[in-house]
VOTOR-899809 format. One line per field, with one value per atom (N, C-alpha, C): residue number from 1; residue in one letter; atom name; x, y, z. Coordinates in steps of 0.001 Angstrom, whole numbers, padded with zeros to 6 digits, always signed. Example, Ala and Ser with C-alpha at 12.3 -4.5 7.8 and 13.67 -1.06 7.14 Angstrom:
# residues 2
tornu 1; 1; 1; 2; 2; 2
dodo A; A; A; S; S; S
vexke N; CA; C; N; CA; C
c1 +013190; +012300; +013200; +012850; +013670; +012900
c2 -005690; -004500; -003300; -002250; -001060; +000030
c3 +007800; +007800; +007800; +007080; +007140; +007870
This chain:
# residues 187
tornu 1; 1; 1; 2; 2; 2; 3; 3; 3; 4; 4; 4; 5; 5; 5; 6; 6; 6; 7; 7; 7; 8; 8; 8; 9; 9; 9; 10; 10; 10; 11; 11; 11; 12; 12; 12; 13; 13; 13; 14; 14; 14; 15; 15; 15; 16; 16; 16; 17; 17; 17; 18; 18; 18; 19; 19; 19; 20; 20; 20; 21; 21; 21; 22; 22; 22; 23; 23; 23; 24; 24; 24; 25; 25; 25; 26; 26; 26; 27; 27; 27; 28; 28; 28; 29; 29; 29; 30; 30; 30; 31; 31; 31; 32; 32; 32; 33; 33; 33; 34; 34; 34; 35; 35; 35; 36; 36; 36; 37; 37; 37; 38; 38; 38; 39; 39; 39; 40; 40; 40; 41; 41; 41; 42; 42; 42; 43; 43; 43; 44; 44; 44; 45; 45; 45; 46; 46; 46; 47; 47; 47; 48; 48; 48; 49; 49; 49; 50; 50; 50; 51; 51; 51; 52; 52; 52; 53; 53; 53; 54; 54; 54; 55; 55; 55; 56; 56; 56; 57; 57; 57; 58; 58; 58; 59; 59; 59; 60; 60; 60; 61; 61; 61; 62; 62; 62; 63; 63; 63; 64; 64; 64; 65; 65; 65; 66; 66; 66; 67; 67; 67; 68; 68; 68; 69; 69; 69; 70; 70; 70; 71; 71; 71; 72; 72; 72; 73; 73; 73; 74; 74; 74; 75; 75; 75; 76; 76; 76; 77; 77; 77; 78; 78; 78; 79; 79; 79; 80; 80; 80; 81; 81; 81; 82; 82; 82; 83; 83; 83; 84; 84; 84; 85; 85; 85; 86; 86; 86; 87; 87; 87; 88; 88; 88; 89; 89; 89; 90; 90; 90; 91; 91; 91; 92; 92; 92; 93; 93; 93; 94; 94; 94; 95; 95; 95; 96; 96; 96; 97; 97; 97; 98; 98; 98; 99; 99; 99; 100; 100; 100; 101; 101; 101; 102; 102; 102; 103; 103; 103; 104; 104; 104; 105; 105; 105; 106; 106; 106; 107; 107; 107; 108; 108; 108; 109; 109; 109; 110; 110; 110; 111; 111; 111; 112; 112; 112; 113; 113; 113; 114; 114; 114; 115; 115; 115; 116; 116; 116; 117; 117; 117; 118; 118; 118; 119; 119; 119; 120; 120; 120; 121; 121; 121; 122; 122; 122; 123; 123; 123; 124; 124; 124; 125; 125; 125; 126; 126; 126; 127; 127; 127; 128; 128; 128; 129; 129; 129; 130; 130; 130; 131; 131; 131; 132; 132; 132; 133; 133; 133; 134; 134; 134; 135; 135; 135; 136; 136; 136; 137; 137; 137; 138; 138; 138; 139; 139; 139; 140; 140; 140; 141; 141; 141; 142; 142; 142; 143; 143; 143; 144; 144; 144; 145; 145; 145; 146; 146; 146; 147; 147; 147; 148; 148; 148; 149; 149; 149; 150; 150; 150; 151; 151; 151; 152; 152; 152; 153; 153; 153; 154; 154; 154; 155; 155; 155; 156; 156; 156; 157; 157; 157; 158; 158; 158; 159; 159; 159; 160; 160; 160; 161; 161; 161; 162; 162; 162; 163; 163; 163; 164; 164; 164; 165; 165; 165; 166; 166; 166; 167; 167; 167; 168; 168; 168; 169; 169; 169; 170; 170; 170; 171; 171; 171; 172; 172; 172; 173; 173; 173; 174; 174; 174; 175; 175; 175; 176; 176; 176; 177; 177; 177; 178; 178; 178; 179; 179; 179; 180; 180; 180; 181; 181; 181; 182; 182; 182; 183; 183; 183; 184; 184; 184; 185; 185; 185; 186; 186; 186; 187; 187; 187
dodo X; X; X; X; X; X; X; X; X; X; X; X; X; X; X; X; X; X; X; X; X; X; X; X; X; X; X; X; X; X; X; X; X; X; X; X; X; X; X; X; X; X; X; X; X; X; X; X; X; X; X; X; X; X; X; X; X; X; X; X; X; X; X; X; X; X; X; X; X; X; X; X; X; X; X; X; X; X; X; X; X; X; X; X; X; X; X; X; X; X; X; X; X; X; X; X; X; X; X; X; X; X; X; X; X; X; X; X; X; X; X; X; X; X; X; X; X; X; X; X; X; X; X; X; X; X; X; X; X; X; X; X; X; X; X; X; X; X; X; X; X; X; X; X; X; X; X; X; X; X; X; X; X; X; X; X; X; X; X; X; X; X; X; X; X; X; X; X; X; X; X; X; X; X; X; X; X; X; X; X; X; X; X; X; X; X; X; X; X; X; X; X; X; X; X; X; X; X; X; X; X; X; X; X; X; X; X; X; X; X; X; X; X; X; X; X; X; X; X; X; X; X; X; X; X; X; X; X; X; X; X; X; X; X; X; X; X; X; X; X; X; X; X; X; X; X; X; X; X; X; X; X; X; X; X; X; X; X; X; X; X; X; X; X; X; X; X; X; X; X; X; X; X; X; X; X; X; X; X; X; X; X; X; X; X; X; X; X; X; X; X; X; X; X; X; X; X; X; X; X; X; X; X; X; X; X; X; X; X; X; X; X; X; X; X; X; X; X; X; X; X; X; X; X; X; X; X; X; X; X; X; X; X; X; X; X; X; X; X; X; X; X; X; X; X; X; X; X; X; X; X; X; X; X; X; X; X; X; X; X; X; X; X; X; X; X; X; X; X; X; X; X; X; X; X; X; X; X; X; X; X; X; X; X; X; X; X; X; X; X; X; X; X; X; X; X; X; X; X; X; X; X; X; X; X; X; X; X; X; X; X; X; X; X; X; X; X; X; X; X; X; X; X; X; X; X; X; X; X; X; X; X; X; X; X; X; X; X; X; X; X; X; X; X; X; X; X; X; X; X; X; X; X; X; X; X; X; X; X; X; X; X; X; X; X; X; X; X; X; X; X; X; X; X; X; X; X; X; X; X; X; X; X; X; X; X; X; X; X; X; X; X; X; X; X; X; X; X; X; X; X; X; X; X; X; X; X; X; X; X; X; X; X; X; X; X; X; X; X; X; X; X; X; X; X; X; X; X; X; X; X; X; X; X; X; X; X; X; X; X; X; X; X; X; X; X; X; X; X; X; X; X; X; X; X; X; X; X; X; X; X
vexke N; CA; C; N; CA; C; N; CA; C; N; CA; C; N; CA; C; N; CA; C; N; CA; C; N; CA; C; N; CA; C; N; CA; C; N; CA; C; N; CA; C; N; CA; C; N; CA; C; N; CA; C; N; CA; C; N; CA; C; N; CA; C; N; CA; C; N; CA; C; N; CA; C; N; CA; C; N; CA; C; N; CA; C; N; CA; C; N; CA; C; N; CA; C; N; CA; C; N; CA; C; N; CA; C; N; CA; C; N; CA; C; N; CA; C; N; CA; C; N; CA; C; N; CA; C; N; CA; C; N; CA; C; N; CA; C; N; CA; C; N; CA; C; N; CA; C; N; CA; C; N; CA; C; N; CA; C; N; CA; C; N; CA; C; N; CA; C; N; CA; C; N; CA; C; N; CA; C; N; CA; C; N; CA; C; N; CA; C; N; CA; C; N; CA; C; N; CA; C; N; CA; C; N; CA; C; N; CA; C; N; CA; C; N; CA; C; N; CA; C; N; CA; C; N; CA; C; N; CA; C; N; CA; C; N; CA; C; N; CA; C; N; CA; C; N; CA; C; N; CA; C; N; CA; C; N; CA; C; N; CA; C; N; CA; C; N; CA; C; N; CA; C; N; CA; C; N; CA; C; N; CA; C; N; CA; C; N; CA; C; N; CA; C; N; CA; C; N; CA; C; N; CA; C; N; CA; C; N; CA; C; N; CA; C; N; CA; C; N; CA; C; N; CA; C; N; CA; C; N; CA; C; N; CA; C; N; CA; C; N; CA; C; N; CA; C; N; CA; C; N; CA; C; N; CA; C; N; CA; C; N; CA; C; N; CA; C; N; CA; C; N; CA; C; N; CA; C; N; CA; C; N; CA; C; N; CA; C; N; CA; C; N; CA; C; N; CA; C; N; CA; C; N; CA; C; N; CA; C; N; CA; C; N; CA; C; N; CA; C; N; CA; C; N; CA; C; N; CA; C; N; CA; C; N; CA; C; N; CA; C; N; CA; C; N; CA; C; N; CA; C; N; CA; C; N; CA; C; N; CA; C; N; CA; C; N; CA; C; N; CA; C; N; CA; C; N; CA; C; N; CA; C; N; CA; C; N; CA; C; N; CA; C; N; CA; C; N; CA; C; N; CA; C; N; CA; C; N; CA; C; N; CA; C; N; CA; C; N; CA; C; N; CA; C; N; CA; C; N; CA; C; N; CA; C; N; CA; C; N; CA; C; N; CA; C; N; CA; C; N; CA; C; N; CA; C; N; CA; C; N; CA; C; N; CA; C; N; CA; C; N; CA; C; N; CA; C; N; CA; C; N; CA; C; N; CA; C; N; CA; C; N; CA; C; N; CA; C; N; CA; C; N; CA; C; N; CA; C; N; CA; C; N; CA; C; N; CA; C; N; CA; C; N; CA; C; N; CA; C; N; CA; C; N; CA; C; N; CA; C; N; CA; C; N; CA; C; N; CA; C; N; CA; C
c1 -000417; -000958; -002199; -002169; -003326; -004538; -004308; -005379; -006118; -005364; -005977; -006666; -006052; -006735; -008052; -008080; -009351; -010382; -009950; -010899; -011411; -010523; -010934; -011875; -011598; -012435; -013816; -013908; -015221; -016095; -015460; -016219; -016273; -015864; -015951; -014934; -013867; -012839; -011839; -011603; -010683; -009261; -008580; -007195; -006256; -006787; -005945; -006331; -005574; -005851; -007296; -007945; -009299; -009316; -010368; -010483; -009770; -008944; -008219; -009015; -009406; -010241; -009434; -009874; -009220; -007877; -006811; -005488; -005057; -005532; -005132; -005700; -006745; -007335; -006629; -005640; -004931; -003759; -003398; -002276; -000985; -000012; +001295; +002088; +001903; +002657; +001704; +002234; +001485; +001014; +001705; +001374; +000113; -000459; -001725; -002965; -002782; -003905; -004254; -005542; -006045; -006818; -006545; -007184; -007635; -008376; -008840; -007949; -007527; -006748; -007681; -007105; -007881; -008974; -008853; -009869; -010866; -010755; -011695; -011377; -010186; -009786; -009125; -009435; -008807; -007331; -006500; -005054; -004591; -003962; -003320; -001943; -001676; -000429; +000775; +000521; +001660; +002330; +001737; +002415; +003671; +003779; +004928; +005989; +005866; +006880; +008260; +009201; +010593; +010869; +009880; +010086; +010019; +010670; +010560; +009381; +008473; +007201; +007054; +006646; +006284; +004783; +004036; +002554; +002283; +001513; +001244; -000268; -000882; -002252; -002197; -002876; -002742; -004059; -003949; -005115; -004760; -005768; -005527; -005799; -006363; -006693; -006084; -004847; -004144; -002878; -002441; -001210; -000016; -000126; +000955; +000846; -000197; -000419; +000803; +001576; +002775; +003775; +003578; +004452; +004312; +003186; +003026; +004245; +004703; +005845; +007095; +007372; +008534; +008386; +007177; +006934; +007174; +006725; +006948; +008422; +009179; +010631; +011310; +010908; +011449; +011150; +009946; +009504; +010382; +010518; +011302; +012779; +013289; +014686; +015004; +014049; +014320; +013501; +012563; +011678; +012402; +013446; +014224; +015156; +015169; +015991; +015140; +013828; +012956; +012110; +011776; +011027; +009702; +008683; +007368; +006671; +005900; +005044; +003640; +002844; +001414; +000640; -000103; -000851; -002321; -002743; -004113; -004828; -005700; -006442; -007348; -007422; -008277; -008843; -010070; -010796; -011050; -010256; -010495; -010039; -009244; -008602; -009174; -010116; -010738; -011350; -011758; -012382; -011499; -010182; -009257; -009094; -009897; -009916; -011358; -012101; -013533; -013878; -012917; -013188; -013492; -014034; -014212; -012862; -012788; -011532; -011106; -012037; -011731; -011193; -011805; -011299; -009930; -009680; -008362; -007320; -007624; -006690; -006359; -007337; -007136; -006267; -006606; -005879; -004374; -004111; -002732; -001935; -002606; -001950; -001715; -002716; -002582; -001670; -001739; -001002; +000376; +000582; +001862; +002485; +001821; +002346; +002585; +001713; +001898; +001838; +002862; +002892; +002978; +003204; +003226; +001798; +001654; +000298; -000549; -001752; -002746; -003911; -004512; -005586; -006856; -007942; -009230; -009202; -010038; -010121; -010491; -009826; -010108; -010153; -010579; -010595; -009316; -008580; -007266; -007287; -008434; -008503; -009945; -010061; -011361; -012201; -013515; -014408; -014292; -014240; -014176; -012784; -011755; -010393; -010119; -009609; -009299; -008320; -008508; -007597; -006139; -005822; -004407; -003872; -004615; -004137; -004190; -005119; -005116; -003804; -003390; -002114; -000942; -000901; +000223; +000373; -000740; -000711; -000260; -000853; -000520; +000934; +001517; +002904; +003919; +003420; +004266; +004709; +005886; +006303; +005374; +004950; +004022; +002641; +001906; +000640; -000561; -000294; -001405; -001979; -003131; -003789; -002907; -003265; -002642; -002962; -001906; -002122; -002594; -002288; -002692; -002424; -002764; -002459; -000961; -000558; +000846; +001697; +001084; +001848; +002464; +003678; +004405; +004840; +004650; +005005; +005970; +007146; +008119; +008059; +007783; +007685; +008835; +009471; +010618; +010179; +011235; +011025; +010257; +010316; +009631; +008187; +007733; +006341; +006110; +007176; +007042; +007356; +006613; +006821; +008196; +008892; +010243; +010197; +009479; +009502; +008291; +007912; +006790; +007361; +006889; +007348; +006133; +006352; +005332; +005017; +003787; +003461; +004433; +005025; +005933; +007264; +007535; +008800; +008543; +009264; +009051; +009699; +009173; +009761; +011245; +011743; +013148; +014036; +013403; +014130; +015211; +016348; +017492; +017165; +016447; +016124; +015245; +014320; +013452; +014261; +015036; +015840; +016856; +017497; +018428; +017726; +016546; +015764; +015386; +015027; +014714; +015966; +017094; +018316; +018718; +018603; +018958; +018026; +016730; +015767; +016059; +016451; +016808; +018049; +018946; +020185; +019981; +018859; +018536; +018404; +018796; +018685; +017433
c2 -024872; -024099; -023344; -022703; -021951; -022882; -024140; -025077; -025250; -025513; -025719; -024472; -023306; -022080; -021924; -022298; -022208; -023153; -024396; -025362; -024845; -024371; -023850; -022669; -021772; -020613; -021031; -022095; -022590; -022998; -023466; -023951; -022870; -021704; -020581; -020636; -021357; -021453; -020296; -019499; -018378; -018882; -018239; -018608; -017533; -016474; -015393; -015145; -014286; -013930; -013398; -013715; -013233; -011740; -011173; -009717; -009121; -009866; -009361; -009625; -008579; -008730; -008858; -008134; -008188; -007458; -008203; -007602; -006817; -007222; -006527; -005099; -004847; -003501; -002554; -003094; -002260; -001527; -000333; +000408; -000391; -000005; -000631; -000241; +000986; +001512; +002133; +002377; +003031; +004423; +005020; +006365; +006442; +005330; +005279; +005335; +005403; +005364; +006761; +006904; +008106; +007647; +008292; +007931; +009195; +009015; +010169; +010285; +011552; +011752; +011699; +011844; +011705; +012773; +013855; +014903; +014745; +013661; +013394; +014014; +014619; +015223; +014179; +014215; +013294; +013623; +012564; +012734; +011753; +012277; +011415; +011061; +009741; +009323; +009626; +010067; +010466; +011683; +012358; +013498; +013032; +011707; +011163; +010580; +010860; +010360; +010851; +009929; +010228; +010061; +009689; +009460; +007939; +007577; +006235; +006266; +005286; +005321; +004070; +004251; +003121; +003232; +002230; +002175; +001253; +001758; +000982; +001023; -000141; -000132; -000032; +000956; +001316; +001158; +001126; +001040; +001627; +002223; +002918; +002124; +000921; +000111; -001271; -001301; -002568; -002643; -003819; -003990; -003423; -003250; -002708; -001179; -000590; +000847; +001680; +001284; +002094; +002196; +001402; +001546; +002925; +003609; +005002; +005809; +005661; +006461; +006171; +004914; +004566; +004999; +004895; +005368; +006868; +007616; +009065; +009367; +008683; +008909; +008587; +007481; +007080; +008140; +008618; +009641; +010920; +011355; +012579; +012407; +011181; +010925; +010992; +010515; +010376; +011286; +012041; +012798; +013817; +014421; +015368; +014723; +013384; +012640; +012031; +012339; +011804; +010603; +010483; +009414; +009900; +009088; +009427; +008154; +008289; +007203; +007577; +006604; +006809; +005875; +006406; +005641; +005453; +004193; +003855; +003109; +003809; +003145; +002047; +000958; -000160; -000882; -001378; -001956; -003456; -004121; -005544; -006481; -006022; -006920; -006655; -007496; -007421; -006059; -005341; -004024; -003043; -003074; -002244; -000822; -000492; +000919; +001334; +001449; +001730; +003204; +004119; +005534; +006063; +007290; +008030; +008569; +009048; +009641; +010846; +011662; +012773; +012276; +011220; +010628; +010049; +009364; +008777; +009857; +010897; +012025; +012653; +012872; +013446; +012514; +011229; +010233; +010238; +010186; +010143; +011398; +012515; +013794; +013935; +013682; +013895; +012877; +011608; +010574; +010301; +010561; +010207; +011321; +012449; +013582; +013269; +012453; +012018; +013182; +013302; +014341; +013716; +012447; +011822; +011783; +011712; +011732; +010553; +010858; +009864; +009947; +008795; +008724; +008199; +008308; +007832; +006336; +005865; +004460; +003681; +002558; +001693; +000240; -000610; -002053; -002636; -003413; -003961; -005473; -006090; -007573; -008033; -009086; -009664; -008918; -009135; -008502; -006984; -006352; -004898; -004341; -005196; -004693; -003566; -002496; -001330; -001705; -001160; -001472; -001262; -000265; -000004; -001255; -001803; -002966; -004237; -004308; -005424; -005365; -004171; -004008; -004392; -003886; -004183; -005689; -006365; -007820; -008542; -008139; -008819; -008613; -007499; -007234; -007814; -008238; -008772; -010205; -010604; -012003; -012905; -012384; -013107; -012619; -013369; -012925; -013216; -013536; -013792; -012457; -012551; -011385; -010677; -009462; -008731; -009482; -009783; -010617; -009864; -008571; -007811; -006308; -005523; -004079; -003915; -002828; -002361; -003249; -003861; -004493; -003334; -003543; -002462; -002862; -001942; -002154; -001021; -001375; -000371; -000238; +000971; +001250; +002191; +001851; +002630; +003908; +004724; +006021; +005900; +004700; +004467; +004012; +003907; +003555; +002051; +001248; -000208; -000761; -001804; -002416; -003034; -002715; -003281; -004448; -004224; -005269; -005109; -006258; -006291; -006741; -006115; -006410; -006784; -007769; -008258; -007180; -007186; -006252; -006342; -007536; -007734; -006990; -006575; -005828; -004395; -003975; -002652; -001610; -000359; +000700; +000919; +000603; +000801; -000434; -001450; -002653; -002389; -002971; -002780; -003185; -004306; -004747; -003756; -003109; -002107; -000872; -000398; +000816; +000615; -000544; -000793; -000814; -001407; -001421; -000002; +000851; +002243; +002970; +002800; +003418; +002968; +001682; +001149; +001761; +001857; +002431; +003899; +004596; +006034; +006202; +005215; +005291; +004873; +004238; +003852; +005086; +004971; +006080; +006014
c3 -018524; -017385; -017854; -019019; -019526; -019667; -020109; -020256; -018940; -017872; -016546; -016030; -016292; -015862; -016603; -017873; -018638; -018068; -017779; -017201; -015844; -015011; -013700; -013862; -014843; -015033; -015505; -016294; -016741; -015569; -014531; -013398; -012292; -012611; -011665; -010558; -010716; -009711; -009939; -008938; -009082; -009305; -010263; -010499; -010052; -009514; -008988; -007530; -006882; -005545; -005386; -004285; -004091; -004120; -004718; -004777; -005965; -006677; -007806; -009038; -009704; -010893; -012172; -013207; -014528; -014478; -014388; -014265; -015464; -016661; -017867; -017918; -017126; -017119; -016160; -015407; -014446; -015119; -014655; -015226; -015103; -015913; -015871; -014653; -014197; -013052; -012030; -010837; -009789; -010258; -011171; -011638; -012434; -012815; -013574; -012667; -011376; -010447; -009963; -009630; -008997; -007771; -006643; -005350; -004646; -003586; -002775; -001555; -001277; -000059; +001156; +002321; +003583; +003683; +002952; +002898; +001791; +001007; -000058; -001392; -001524; -002825; -003699; -004981; -005942; -006097; -006099; -006254; -007332; -008347; -009344; -008834; -008728; -008174; -009055; -010290; -011139; -010566; -009603; -008943; -008166; -007941; -007247; -008206; -009491; -010455; -010016; -010108; -009758; -008275; -007494; -006065; -005754; -004672; -004168; -003171; -003320; -002582; -001732; -000494; +000347; +000597; +000042; +000217; +001402; +002371; +003592; +003911; +004156; +004645; +006207; +006726; +008127; +008869; +010213; +011084; +012462; +013092; +014345; +015617; +015483; +016656; +016530; +016166; +015900; +016797; +017079; +017831; +017119; +015796; +015001; +014802; +015329; +015157; +015578; +016581; +016923; +015735; +014677; +013523; +012875; +013138; +012639; +013026; +014278; +014744; +013923; +013687; +012844; +011415; +010894; +009484; +009397; +010377; +010345; +010432; +011279; +011332; +010030; +009413; +008126; +007066; +007085; +006122; +006281; +007535; +007795; +007397; +007610; +007293; +005786; +004964; +003533; +002629; +003175; +002295; +001446; +001951; +001155; +000121; +000160; -000812; -001890; -001896; -002923; -002503; -001223; -000685; -000106; -000286; +000288; +000752; +001826; +002315; +001998; +001482; +001242; +002178; +003074; +004068; +003623; +003584; +003156; +004285; +005042; +006097; +005508; +006235; +005830; +007024; +006883; +008007; +007871; +007032; +006787; +007867; +008769; +009729; +011166; +011535; +012841; +013170; +012121; +012349; +013038; +012779; +013532; +012975; +011981; +011483; +011257; +012365; +012278; +012053; +012258; +012185; +010817; +010782; +009551; +009099; +007899; +007436; +008342; +008744; +009627; +010988; +011534; +012795; +012661; +011522; +011264; +011177; +010424; +010254; +011625; +012442; +013755; +014611; +014610; +015430; +015029; +013727; +013248; +013594; +013469; +013778; +015254; +016055; +017512; +018190; +017776; +018475; +017924; +016623; +016000; +015201; +015135; +014352; +012923; +012330; +010944; +009980; +009163; +008127; +006723; +006633; +005269; +004735; +003407; +002831; +003282; +003711; +004099; +003106; +002872; +001881; +002503; +001776; +002274; +002467; +003374; +003692; +002429; +002222; +001052; +001479; +000562; +000782; +000200; +000982; +000546; +000425; +000742; +000724; +000429; -000379; -000588; -001618; -001568; -002500; -002403; -003518; -003512; -003301; -003396; -003266; -004216; -003706; -004555; -005620; -006835; -007958; -007646; -006813; -006472; -005748; -004829; -004085; -004938; -005881; -006836; -007606; -008041; -008756; -007882; -006667; -005779; -005544; -005338; -005093; -006365; -007515; -008795; -009174; -008841; -009220; -008260; -007076; -006047; -006367; -005966; -006099; -005274; -004145; -003234; -003544; -004383; -004884; -003960; -002716; -001796; -001290; -000666; -000078; +000942; +001210; +002286; +003589; +004402; +005531; +006773; +006892; +008053; +007799; +008788; +008705; +008668; +008050; +007962; +007032; +006001; +004923; +004143; +003651; +003005; +001594; +000652; -000753; -001170; -001594; -002030; -003545; -004009; -005426; -005842; -006957; -007452; -008105; -008464; -009121; -010438; -011027; -012288; -012103; -010846; -010595; -010579; -010668; -010637; -009273; -008911; -007584; -007492; -006428; -006226; -005222; -004122; -003062; -002156; -001587; -000606; +000723; +001785; +003154; +004017; +004826; +005777; +006783; +007332; +008430; +009597; +009796; +010915; +010707; +009487; +009229; +009690; +010743; +011290; +010420; +010479; +009653; +009861; +011062; +011343; +011015; +010433; +010098; +009071; +009254; +008380; +006935; +006760; +005391; +004632; +005320; +004713; +004383; +005326; +005073; +003928; +003875; +002810; +001455; +001391; +000156; -000274; +000667; +000362; -000183; +000515; +000087; -001353; -001599; -002915; -003966; -003667; -004631; -004856; -003811; -003977; -004848; -004831; -005623; -007084; -007384; -008750; -009600; -010848; -011794; -012498
C-alpha cells in the first residue's frame, strides 16, 4: 500500500481526504488544539479535559438549522454530568452561514437560546480546512469530507474521537444519546 501511495504522491494525486494536510503535524488529541471563540478570544481546548465533547459544524440558513434546539436540550440535559457541545459555524455548504461571528451569535441566542460554547467561523471542508477538522476527519473511521452542516463528532474524556454521526442524525436520536451516555460512563 505504501508503494502505491508513494507513486500517487509523485504524480501529485492526493491519498488523503481533500483539505487534510500533514496528519503527523496534528495533535494526538482534541486537547492539543487552540481555537477562537465566537467573540474572537483564543481558547485552548484542553480546558475541556475530562469532559465528553460533541463537536458540531453549524449553520443558520440550513434546513437542519432547527437542530440547534435539540443540541441545546441535549447540552442542558447532560452538561452537569460532564458533557459539552462545541459549535463551529461553517459556510462551505451552499453559503448557508454567511453571517459574521457577531450575527451568528445573535441569531443563535435570539432564535434558539444557545448557551453551549460557540466558536468563530472556520473552514471544515476542502482547501483551508481547519486543523481541528483535519484531525476529526483523520481520526474518524469514515475518512471522507464533512458531507453537510450539523455533522457531529463525539470525543471522549481522554480527548480521543469516539464516533462520528451524520448530519441526518438528530440531537434527540437514540443512537447519539446512547453514545453520549456510554462516553460519560467511561473512566
